[in-house]
N, C-alpha and C positions, 0 to 999 in steps of 0.2 A: 517787845518779849513774845516769843513764839510758842506755840503748844507742843511740838515737837521738840524733845530735849536735844540740844547740840546741832539743831537745823539752823540753817539761814532762813532769814523772811523769804526768800524764792522758794526755797524746798517745802516750807511750811504752806505757802500759797498751794503749790503742786498738791499737797497731801490730801487723801480724801477723809481726813479725820472728821471733818463737820458731818459728812453724809453719814459716817459710821455712829457717830454720837446721837444723832438726830434719830436714826432708823432703830438703834439700840433702844433709846430713852422711850420713843413713842410706843414701840411693841411691849415693852417691859410694863409699862403703865397701863396699857391695855389689858395684857395678861393678868397683871395683878387685881384689876377690877373685876375682870371676869371671873377669876378663880376664887376672890374674897366673896362676891356676891353669892356664888355657888355655895361656899362654906358657910355663910350667913343664914341662907335658904335652908340648908340641910340641918343646921344647928338649931333653928327654930321649928323645924317641922319633925323630923324622925331622929336627930342628934347625930353626931359625927359617926361615921362607918370606916371599914378598911379603904375604901375606895377614896373617900375623902382625906384620909391620913395620905395616902400615896400621892394624891393632887397638890397637897399641901408641900411635900417633899420635892416634887416636882418643879412646884414654883421656887422653893428656896435654891436649887440647884440652878435653875433659869435665872434667877436674880445674880448669883454668884457668877454665872458664866457672861452675863452682860457687863457686870462690872470688871471682870478682866479683861473681855473685849475693849471696853473704853479704855483701861489702863494701857494696853498694849498700842494703842495710838499714840502714846506719849513717847514710845521707843521706835516707832516706824511704821505700824500697820497702816496702811494706806498709801504706801509708796512702793515703788518697785524696788528690789534689793539693791541695786546698782546707786540708788539715791538716799538710802538709809544710812544714817551716820553711823560711822563704824564703832564709835564709844558705845553705842548703844544695843550691840550684837548680843552680849551676855545678858543684859537686863532684859531684851525683848524675848529671847528664846526660854528664859525662866518663867517668865508670865506666861508665855505661850503654853509651856510644857504643864504649867499648873491648871490651865484650862480643858485641857484635854479630859481628864477624869470627869470633870464636872458636865461635859458636854455628853461623852459617849455613854455613862452610866446614866445620867440625868433623863436621857430622852426615853429610856426603859420605863421610867416611873410614870409617866403619863399614859404610856401604853397599857401598863400592869393596872392602874386605875379604871380605864376603861372597861378592861377584861373583867375585873371584878365587880363593877357595875352591870355587866352582863349577867353574872351570877345571881347579883341580888335581883335583876330585873324578874328573872325567870324561876325565883326561888319557890314560887308557890305552884309550879307545874311539875309534870312528870316528866320532863326533858332531861332524864339521867344521862344519856350520851352526850347530849349537847354540853352538859355542865362539865362531863368529862374531859371532852375536848377542849374547852376553855381553859380548865385548869393546866391540862398539859401544854396549852399554848403560852399560859403565863409563866411555866418553868421554863419552857424552852427560850421564851424571848428574853427573860431575864437573864439566864446562863449566856445567851448567845452574846448579850451587850456586856455582861461582865468579863467574857473571854477577851472580847474586843478592848475594853479598859485595860485589863493586864497587859494585852499585846503592846498598846500605846505606852503604857507605864514603863515596860521593860523592853522597848524596841531598840536599845542601844547597849552595847556591852564595850564599857562599863556604863551603868546606866546614867551618870551623870554627863555623858557625852550628848543626852538629848538636849540638856541646856547648855552644854559647852562644846559648840562643834569644833572648837579647836582642838581639842584632847583628841589622842590616838584612840583608836578602836573601831567598831563595827557596828552599823545599824541596819534594820530591816530595809528593803527597797522600798521607797514612799509609793511607788506606782502600785505594785500588787498589794501591799498591805492597806492602802487607802481603798482599792477595789474591793477587798474582803470586807472591811468596815461599811462600805456603802451598800454591799449587797445586803447584808445582815439587816442594815437599817431600812432598806427599800422594802424587802419582802415583809419583814414584821409590819411595816405600815400597811401594807396591802391586806395581809392576814387580819390585823385587828379591825380595819375597815369593812371588811367583807363578812367575818365569823358570825356577825347576828343577821345579816340579811335573809337566810333561811327560814329562821323562826319569825321574822318580821312579817315575812310574806305570809304567814298563817294567822295572823290577826284578823279578827272579826269587826273590821272597820270598814269605813268607805275608803275607796281607791284614792280619792284625794288625800285623805289623812294619812292612809298607808305610804302613800309616794312621799309625803312630808317627812314621816318618820325615817324612811330608807335615805332620803335626801340628807338629814342631819347627821346620820352616822357615816354617810358617804363623805362629807366633808373633811373626814379624817384622811383622805386621799390626797388633800391639798399639802400635807406634810410629805407625802411622797413626791411630789413636784420639787419641794425645796430640797429634799435629799438629792434628787437627780441634778438639780443646778448646782448644788454644792459639789457633786461628785465631777461634774464637767470641769470645775476649776483646777483639777489634779494636773491636766496637761499643761496648763499655763505656768504652774508651780515647777513642773519638771523639765518643761521645754521652752517655755517663754520667759519673762521677766522675772519670774520668781515671786510675783507680788501675790500674797495670800490674803489680800483684803476682802474678796468676795467669798472665798471659802469660810472664812470666819462669820462673816456677815450673814450668809444663806444659814449657817449654824444657829446664829441668834434668831433669824426668821422661823426656821424650822422647830425651834424649842418652844418659842411663844405662841407660835399658832397651835401647836401639840396642844399647849395647856388650855388655850381657848377652846379648841374643838373638842377636847375630852371634855368639858364643862357645859357645853352648849345643850347636850341631851337633858340636863338638869334644869337649864335657865328656860328653854323653849316652852315648855307647859305653863311656866309662870307668866310669861309676856303674853301668850296667846290667851290665857284666862282673864288678866287684865283688859287685853284688848276686846274680849267678849264682852266683859263687864261694861266697858265704855261704849260699845256699840248697843248694849242692852238699854243703858241709861238714857242714850241719845233717842232710841226708838220710842221708849216710854215717855220722854219729854214732849216729842212731836208727833205721838201716835193720836188716834182719834178717842181712845178709852172706851171702845165699843166692846159689847158683851160677847160678840163672836169672834173676836181678834184672838189669834193663837199667839203665843209666845215662843217662836223658834220651831225647828224642826221636830215632829214627833210629839209635841206637847198638845195637851187638850185643857181647856178653861171650864171649870165645874163651879157652881155655886156651892158653899160650904154646907149648907142644908140639905144639898141633892146628892151628897157622897155618904153612901151607907157605910157600915162598919166592915161590911164583906168586900167592899171594893167595888160593887155594883154602882152604877150611876141611875139617878131618877131624872126625867127629862122635865120634870115639872118646874114650872116658871116661878113657884113661890119664893119670895125674898127671905132674907134672915129677919124674923121679927125682932130681935133682940137690938137690932140696929135702927128700927124706926122705920116709919113709911117713907119709900123713895130711896133707900139705901140698901146695897146689896154686897156681901162679901163673896170674893170668888177665890179659888185656890188653883194655881196653873201648875200642872203635873206633867212629868214625862214618864208617866207610868207605862211600864212596858209588860204586855200580858206573858211574854214569854221569859221573863224574869223571875227568879226565885224570891227575892227580896221586894221586888217592887221598884227599888231605886237603884241597883246594881246590876249589870249584865255583862256574862264574861265575853271577854273580847280574844281569847286565845280558844280555838275551837279544837283542832286537830293535834294529836300527838305523833309519834313516830308509828304508832301502831294504827292510827286511822281514828282511834277512840277520842271523845272529849275529853280534854285536858280538865283535871279535877283541881278548880281552883278554890283556894281557902278563903273566904270571903272575909273572915277575921285576921287573916295573915295580912300586915302593912304592906308587905313587897308583893303581894299578888296583883294580878292586872286585872281591872274591872272598868267598866264603863259606868260612872256615877250620873244620875239624873238629879238635879235639883229641884226643890219644891218653893214656890213663891206664894204670899197672900196678897191680894189685892181688894182695897175697899172701893167700890164705885158709887159715888153719890147719885142719885137719879135726877137731883136738880141741875146739874152740869153736863156737859158732854165729854170734855177733853180734859180741861185745866182743873175740875175739881176731883179728881181721881187722887186717892191717898194710898200710900204704898206702906206696909208693915214688913 
């Protein structure tokens, strides 16, 4: 029994349906995992917001498009037109037609989700012009993709000629129309990837962290590569053997990669924090436990009895008497003298006017650098293994 309907064993072996299903299923599972992790983290921390709902909608459309892609392989996707069973012509064109709006409209959702996250990211700043630009971009990108969707759905007159090519009528020329769709997709990909860069360059963080943040957002340009690769398949469809396999497959890749990339800015901090905690545990486990050791860049080690209420430090070597002889309690702090709160520091410095951005510290969406505090109890009778952590 063959996978391709009405095909011989020989034709079924030639078909690329195995490759299509393998790539589609793999990317869909990875995309689902990444987006669901993003939604789970957001739900546990700040609750679902508009960008999360858009990411969910994009994932639903991507799953639907992947299913349609696999279904097309039953009717000939993966084969040149000359080798496709003629009995499958109408079923194939119907399924292919059904997938068009899911792709063309769906890929706008992960872009809109990213743009909305930009608005949330800088909600606590005075970047009013930037926010207006982002809102205008959201509207333009959605309307452009919506227009392309309608153009695809109503490409033929009468409409049912789109899924019944034997019926008399006319259709838009595939070359110019697909070029127009590709231009919209590629330009919007580039705009979404580049639009946060000017603001990210103003972050008051180290160059390495700044480069990392910019790199995460620029990963969105990979969807542009997918769009270009997809567009290059048009010549093969028009002037070659008519095999649309890679056109559809690059659409699946673009869709799922876009969903993953749009969720990475939310997952990267979590993984980095977990990695930092792991390294911290390793360093505590194998460190000397000495009193002069510093715990991380910019941190200081104080005896609890030596830290006064006004934030000044006393260099006295007197231990904490409540702990008994030979036992001293230490507090490790990343206290910043330039920070208003002592534990948070603004990392957005300048606005459009050159003034310092008024970050609202109680705003959950404001961008701040947080400094953690930890307490360690050091037994004087041991050197390293006797330290206890609170």
